[in-house]
C-alpha positions as CSV (number, residue, x, y, z in Angstrom):
1,M,-31.5,2.7,-46.9
2,E,-31.8,5.8,-49.1
3,R,-35.6,5.6,-49.1
4,E,-35.6,5.6,-45.3
5,K,-33.3,8.7,-45.3
6,E,-35.7,10.4,-47.8
7,A,-38.7,9.6,-45.6
8,Q,-37.0,11.0,-42.5
9,L,-36.0,14.1,-44.4
10,R,-39.6,14.5,-45.7
11,E,-40.9,14.1,-42.2
12,K,-38.4,16.7,-40.8
13,R,-39.3,19.1,-43.6
14,G,-43.0,18.7,-42.7
15,D,-42.3,19.4,-39.1
16,L,-40.2,22.5,-40.0
17,E,-43.0,23.8,-42.3
18,I,-45.5,23.4,-39.4
19,S,-43.2,25.2,-37.0
20,N,-42.6,27.9,-39.6
21,R,-46.3,28.5,-40.0
22,S,-46.8,28.6,-36.2
23,M,-44.0,31.2,-35.9
24,L,-45.5,33.3,-38.6
25,T,-48.9,33.2,-36.9
26,I,-47.3,34.3,-33.6
27,L,-45.4,37.0,-35.4
28,K,-48.6,38.4,-37.0
29,R,-50.3,38.4,-33.7
30,D,-47.4,40.2,-32.1
31,E,-47.4,42.8,-34.9
32,H,-51.1,43.3,-34.4
33,F,-50.7,43.6,-30.6
34,T,-47.8,46.1,-31.0
35,M,-49.9,48.2,-33.3
36,Q,-52.8,48.2,-30.8
37,V,-50.5,49.2,-28.0
38,G,-49.0,52.0,-30.1
39,V,-52.4,53.4,-30.9
40,A,-53.8,53.1,-27.4
41,P,-52.3,56.3,-26.0
42,S,-54.0,58.5,-28.6
43,F,-57.3,57.1,-27.6
44,F,-56.7,57.7,-23.9
45,Q,-55.5,61.3,-24.6
46,R,-58.7,62.2,-26.4
47,E,-61.2,61.4,-23.6
48,P,-59.3,60.0,-20.6
49,G,-62.2,60.1,-18.3
50,R,-64.4,58.0,-20.5
51,Y,-61.8,55.2,-20.8
52,L,-60.9,55.3,-17.1
53,N,-64.5,54.8,-16.2
54,K,-64.8,51.8,-18.5
55,L,-61.6,50.3,-17.1
56,S,-62.9,50.7,-13.6
57,D,-66.2,49.1,-14.6
58,I,-64.3,46.2,-16.0
59,S,-62.1,45.8,-12.9
60,Q,-65.2,45.8,-10.7
61,K,-66.8,43.0,-12.6
């Protein structure tokens, strides 16, 4: 009975570790995306015409 309980707990622990790694991956992606969004306005302010032209080219494709 105790061995079954230990096996169940090990399985749950493994599932939790996988979930934890997945959440950490998502968090890292979110932090990277947030950083990119924070930096984007400075790029647009430098040469707005250049970037607007590129965006319009992309939207036309």
